[in-house]
C-alpha positions as CSV (number, residue, x, y, z in Angstrom):
1,X,-59.9,12.0,-6.8
2,X,-61.5,15.2,-7.6
3,X,-58.9,17.1,-6.9
4,X,-55.8,14.5,-7.5
5,X,-57.2,14.6,-11.0
6,X,-57.1,18.1,-11.4
7,X,-54.1,18.8,-10.3
8,X,-52.7,15.7,-12.9
9,X,-54.7,17.8,-15.7
10,X,-52.6,20.9,-14.4
11,X,-49.3,18.9,-14.6
12,X,-49.7,17.6,-18.2
13,X,-50.1,21.2,-19.2
14,X,-46.7,21.9,-17.7
15,X,-44.8,19.8,-19.2
16,X,-46.5,19.1,-22.7
17,X,-49.3,22.3,-23.4
18,X,-50.0,21.3,-26.7
19,X,-51.2,17.9,-26.2
20,X,-53.3,19.4,-22.9
21,X,-54.8,21.5,-24.9
22,X,-55.7,19.6,-27.8
23,X,-57.2,17.2,-25.0
24,X,-59.1,19.6,-23.1
25,X,-60.7,21.0,-26.6
26,X,-62.0,18.0,-27.0
27,X,-63.5,17.0,-23.8
28,X,-61.3,14.1,-23.4
29,X,-60.8,14.8,-19.6
30,X,-58.8,12.2,-17.2
31,X,-61.9,11.5,-15.3
32,X,-62.7,9.1,-18.4
33,X,-59.6,7.3,-18.6
34,X,-57.2,7.9,-15.2
35,X,-59.3,7.4,-12.7
36,X,-58.8,3.4,-12.6
37,X,-54.5,4.0,-13.0
38,X,-54.4,6.0,-9.8
39,X,-57.0,4.5,-7.8
40,X,-55.3,0.8,-8.2
41,X,-51.4,2.2,-9.3
42,X,-52.0,0.6,-12.5
43,X,-52.5,-2.8,-11.4
44,X,-55.8,-2.7,-13.3
45,X,-54.5,-1.8,-16.8
46,X,-50.9,-3.2,-16.7
47,X,-49.7,-6.7,-16.9
48,X,-48.4,-8.3,-13.5
49,X,-44.4,-8.1,-14.9
50,X,-44.3,-4.2,-16.1
51,X,-46.6,-3.8,-12.3
52,X,-43.4,-5.0,-10.0
53,X,-41.2,-2.5,-12.0
54,X,-43.6,-0.1,-11.7
55,X,-44.0,0.0,-8.0
56,X,-39.9,-0.4,-7.3
57,X,-40.0,3.0,-9.3
58,X,-43.2,4.8,-6.8
59,X,-42.0,3.5,-3.8
60,X,-39.1,6.3,-4.4
61,X,-41.3,9.0,-4.7
62,X,-44.4,10.8,-3.0
63,X,-48.1,10.6,-3.1
64,X,-47.8,12.9,-6.0
65,X,-45.2,10.2,-8.2
66,X,-48.0,8.5,-9.8
67,X,-49.1,11.4,-11.8
68,X,-46.0,12.1,-13.6
69,X,-46.1,8.4,-14.8
70,X,-50.0,9.3,-16.2
71,X,-48.1,12.1,-17.7
72,X,-45.3,10.5,-19.1
73,X,-47.7,7.7,-20.6
74,X,-49.4,10.4,-22.1
75,X,-46.2,11.8,-23.5
76,X,-45.5,8.5,-25.0
77,X,-48.4,8.2,-27.2
78,X,-48.5,12.1,-27.9
79,X,-48.6,11.7,-31.7
80,X,-51.0,9.1,-31.7
81,X,-53.5,11.3,-29.6
82,X,-52.9,14.6,-31.4
83,X,-54.1,12.2,-34.4
84,X,-57.0,10.9,-32.9
85,X,-60.6,13.2,-32.2
86,X,-62.4,11.9,-29.1
87,X,-64.1,8.5,-29.9
88,X,-60.8,7.3,-31.7
89,X,-59.2,8.4,-28.1
90,X,-62.2,6.6,-26.1
91,X,-61.3,3.1,-28.2
92,X,-57.5,3.7,-27.1
93,X,-57.8,4.2,-23.7
94,X,-60.7,1.3,-23.2
95,X,-57.7,-0.7,-22.6
96,X,-53.9,0.6,-21.8
97,X,-52.1,1.7,-24.9
98,X,-49.1,-0.7,-25.4
99,X,-46.0,1.7,-23.6
100,X,-42.5,1.1,-23.4
101,X,-42.6,1.1,-19.8
102,X,-38.6,1.7,-19.0
103,X,-39.6,4.8,-21.3
104,X,-42.3,6.0,-19.4
105,X,-40.6,5.6,-15.8
106,X,-37.4,7.5,-17.4
107,X,-39.9,10.1,-18.6
108,X,-41.9,10.3,-15.4
109,X,-38.1,10.8,-13.2
110,X,-37.3,13.6,-15.9
111,X,-40.1,15.5,-15.1
112,X,-40.2,14.9,-11.5
113,X,-37.0,16.4,-11.0
114,X,-37.8,19.5,-12.6
115,X,-41.6,20.2,-11.4
116,X,-41.3,22.5,-8.5
117,X,-42.4,20.7,-5.6
118,X,-45.7,22.4,-4.8
119,X,-47.2,22.1,-8.0
120,X,-48.2,18.9,-7.2
121,X,-49.4,19.9,-3.4
122,X,-52.9,19.3,-2.9
123,X,-55.5,19.7,0.2
124,X,-56.3,16.2,0.9
125,X,-52.9,14.7,0.4
126,X,-50.5,13.4,3.6
127,X,-47.8,15.9,2.9
128,X,-47.2,16.1,6.6
129,X,-45.4,12.9,6.8
130,X,-41.9,13.0,7.1
131,X,-41.3,11.0,3.8
132,X,-43.2,13.2,1.8
133,X,-40.8,16.2,2.7
134,X,-37.6,14.2,1.3
135,X,-36.1,15.9,-2.4
136,X,-36.3,12.9,-5.1
137,X,-33.0,11.4,-5.9
138,X,-31.7,13.1,-9.0
139,X,-30.9,11.6,-12.4
140,X,-27.8,10.5,-13.2
141,X,-25.4,13.2,-14.2
142,X,-28.6,15.7,-14.0
143,X,-29.5,18.6,-11.8
144,X,-31.7,18.7,-8.7
145,X,-33.2,21.6,-6.8
146,X,-32.5,20.5,-3.2
147,X,-34.8,21.5,-0.6
148,X,-37.6,20.5,1.7
149,X,-40.7,22.4,3.5
150,X,-41.7,22.3,6.6
151,X,-44.4,20.6,8.0
152,X,-45.7,23.9,9.9
153,X,-45.4,25.2,6.1
154,X,-47.5,23.0,4.2
155,X,-50.1,22.7,7.5
156,X,-50.6,26.6,7.3
157,X,-51.5,26.4,3.3
158,X,-53.9,23.9,3.6
159,X,-56.6,26.2,4.5
160,X,-55.7,28.9,1.8
161,X,-55.6,26.7,-0.7
162,X,-58.4,26.8,-3.6
163,X,-61.0,24.4,-3.3
164,X,-61.1,21.6,-6.3
165,X,-63.5,23.7,-8.4
166,X,-61.4,26.5,-8.5
167,X,-57.7,24.1,-9.5
168,X,-60.2,22.8,-12.7
169,X,-60.6,26.4,-13.9
170,X,-57.3,27.1,-13.8
171,X,-55.1,27.1,-17.0
172,X,-51.9,26.9,-15.4
173,X,-50.5,24.9,-12.0
174,X,-49.7,27.1,-9.1
175,X,-46.4,27.1,-6.7
176,X,-46.3,28.5,-3.8
177,X,-43.9,31.9,-3.1
178,X,-41.4,30.1,-0.7
179,X,-41.2,27.7,-3.8
180,X,-40.4,29.9,-6.3
181,X,-37.8,32.1,-3.7
182,X,-35.5,28.8,-3.2
183,X,-35.4,28.2,-6.8
184,X,-34.3,31.7,-7.2
185,X,-32.0,31.4,-4.5
186,X,-30.5,27.9,-6.2
187,X,-30.0,29.7,-9.2
188,X,-28.1,32.7,-7.5
189,X,-25.9,30.3,-5.5
190,X,-24.7,29.1,-9.0
191,X,-24.2,32.5,-10.5
192,X,-22.5,33.8,-7.2
193,X,-20.2,30.4,-7.5
194,X,-19.2,31.4,-11.3
195,X,-20.9,28.5,-12.3
196,X,-23.7,27.9,-14.8
197,X,-27.1,26.4,-14.7
198,X,-28.9,25.1,-17.7
199,X,-32.2,25.7,-16.4
200,X,-33.4,29.4,-16.4
201,X,-36.4,31.0,-14.5
202,X,-38.2,33.7,-16.0
203,X,-40.6,35.3,-13.6
204,X,-43.4,37.6,-15.6
205,X,-45.0,40.3,-13.4
206,X,-48.1,41.5,-15.8
207,X,-49.2,44.5,-13.6
208,X,-48.9,47.9,-15.4
209,X,-45.4,49.6,-15.9
210,X,-46.2,52.2,-13.3
211,X,-47.3,49.8,-10.6
212,X,-44.4,47.6,-11.8
213,X,-42.0,50.6,-10.6
214,X,-43.2,51.3,-7.4
215,X,-42.2,47.4,-6.5
216,X,-41.0,44.3,-8.1
217,X,-39.5,40.9,-7.6
218,X,-35.4,40.8,-8.4
219,X,-34.9,39.9,-11.9
220,X,-38.5,39.7,-12.6
221,X,-39.8,41.4,-16.7
222,X,-42.6,43.5,-16.8
223,X,-45.4,42.3,-19.5
224,X,-48.2,43.9,-19.3
225,X,-51.2,42.2,-19.6
226,X,-53.0,44.7,-22.2
227,X,-49.8,44.2,-24.3
228,X,-49.7,42.0,-27.6
229,X,-47.1,39.2,-27.4
230,X,-46.4,39.8,-31.2
231,X,-47.4,41.5,-33.9
232,X,-49.4,40.7,-36.9
233,X,-46.1,39.1,-38.6
234,X,-44.9,37.1,-35.4
235,X,-42.3,39.3,-34.1
236,X,-42.0,40.4,-30.9
237,X,-43.2,43.7,-29.4
238,X,-41.2,44.3,-26.7
239,X,-37.5,43.5,-25.6
240,X,-39.2,41.9,-22.6
241,X,-41.3,40.0,-24.7
242,X,-38.0,38.3,-26.7
243,X,-37.0,37.6,-23.3
244,X,-39.8,35.6,-22.9
245,X,-40.4,34.0,-25.9
246,X,-37.1,32.8,-26.0
247,X,-38.2,30.5,-23.1
248,X,-40.8,29.5,-24.6
249,X,-39.7,25.6,-25.8
250,X,-36.7,25.3,-23.6
251,X,-37.5,21.8,-21.4
252,X,-35.1,23.5,-18.5
253,X,-37.0,26.7,-18.4
254,X,-39.9,27.5,-15.9
255,X,-41.8,30.5,-16.4
256,X,-43.8,32.4,-13.5
257,X,-46.2,34.7,-13.9
258,X,-47.1,37.0,-11.1
259,X,-50.5,39.6,-11.8
260,X,-52.8,41.4,-9.8
261,X,-55.6,39.2,-9.5
262,X,-55.9,35.3,-10.4
263,X,-58.3,35.9,-13.4
264,X,-55.7,38.3,-15.5
265,X,-52.7,35.8,-14.4
266,X,-55.3,33.1,-15.9
267,X,-55.9,34.7,-19.2
268,X,-52.2,35.5,-19.4
269,X,-51.5,31.7,-18.6
270,X,-53.9,30.8,-21.8
271,X,-52.3,32.9,-24.2
272,X,-48.7,31.5,-23.4
273,X,-50.3,28.0,-23.6
274,X,-52.0,28.4,-27.0
275,X,-48.5,29.3,-28.0
276,X,-47.1,26.1,-26.4
277,X,-45.0,27.7,-23.5
278,X,-43.8,24.8,-21.7
279,X,-42.9,24.9,-17.6
280,X,-45.7,27.8,-16.9
281,X,-46.9,28.2,-13.7
282,X,-48.6,31.1,-11.4
283,X,-48.0,31.9,-7.6
284,X,-50.3,31.0,-5.4
285,X,-52.1,34.1,-3.9
286,X,-50.9,36.6,-6.6
287,X,-48.4,39.2,-6.0
288,X,-50.4,40.4,-3.2
289,X,-49.2,37.3,-1.1
290,X,-45.5,37.2,-2.7
291,X,-44.9,41.0,-1.1
292,X,-46.8,41.4,2.3
293,X,-45.4,39.7,6.0
294,X,-44.3,36.4,6.4
295,X,-43.7,35.6,2.8
296,X,-41.6,39.0,2.3
297,X,-39.7,37.8,5.4
298,X,-39.2,34.7,4.1
299,X,-37.4,36.1,1.0
300,X,-35.3,37.9,3.1
301,X,-34.0,35.2,5.0
302,X,-32.8,33.5,1.7
303,X,-30.8,36.8,0.7
304,X,-33.1,38.1,-2.3
305,X,-34.1,41.6,-2.2
306,X,-37.2,43.3,-3.5
307,X,-35.9,45.9,-6.0
308,X,-38.3,49.0,-4.5
309,X,-38.7,52.5,-6.2
310,X,-41.4,53.6,-3.7
311,X,-42.5,56.9,-3.8
312,X,-43.7,56.7,-0.4
313,X,-42.0,56.1,2.7
314,X,-45.0,54.5,4.3
315,X,-45.9,52.1,1.5
316,X,-41.7,50.7,1.2
317,X,-42.1,50.5,5.4
318,X,-45.0,48.4,4.9
319,X,-44.2,46.0,1.9
320,X,-40.5,45.3,3.9
321,X,-41.9,44.6,7.5
């Protein structure tokens, strides 16, 4: 349950950083209100007629779907929560707030559709069951990312996934490089067909410009962590920052931060969420995991090439083997 709540925090931060920061800053953590939601699948806090409707929807999702329902509840009462202090929030959630269950389900489904699958990955889950690997059904008229991950892939990542204590320290949620690669492939395939997609993926590489030139993911932008994003009068400090800021409040954008180490990435993510950037995530394992071994082979297999400008042939061979 501790891990589940940690991932839930990351999910709320992903979809509503302003609300997540407000709750976090006043110490109103999910342990104070959300445990009955998830332990009883909301039966402890909702009337019976709403429970039947809610459970019908939950059967369409995987074991992470209750998180989206919980996030949708928070978002529906966000204006109230943003105006409340700690004691008022405790009173509000001493009993379940009166929410429109139809709106909660619709909002949860929207978030479920646009959230990278591995953002809600957990060590203690049943991802190895076949029904957990099915992609969600699309909303009417909406886009979807149609992909799954094999049981072998998911099993391999259990041992490498961070402990719960580290997850709780994460500013933003993590996705796997394979997840990012598949999303980039989807975006690229639409472009090749001459079509357009409302969703945009922005990969932000925060390493130094010199290291960035040695090798980087395609179409990524370089915003060194040492660089201030805006000037004192609120103007972007570079063309790359201008591109980044353009996607700050877009509900159909995904911003993925890659850096030299987790500490640097966490710090940069803190800057983004303080500016209320929507849909910010990091890559599990950082840049090193993204460009070595099996992960590079995965990227090459789905026709995504690295933009390499390697002064050393040996380095280039190392990166591409």
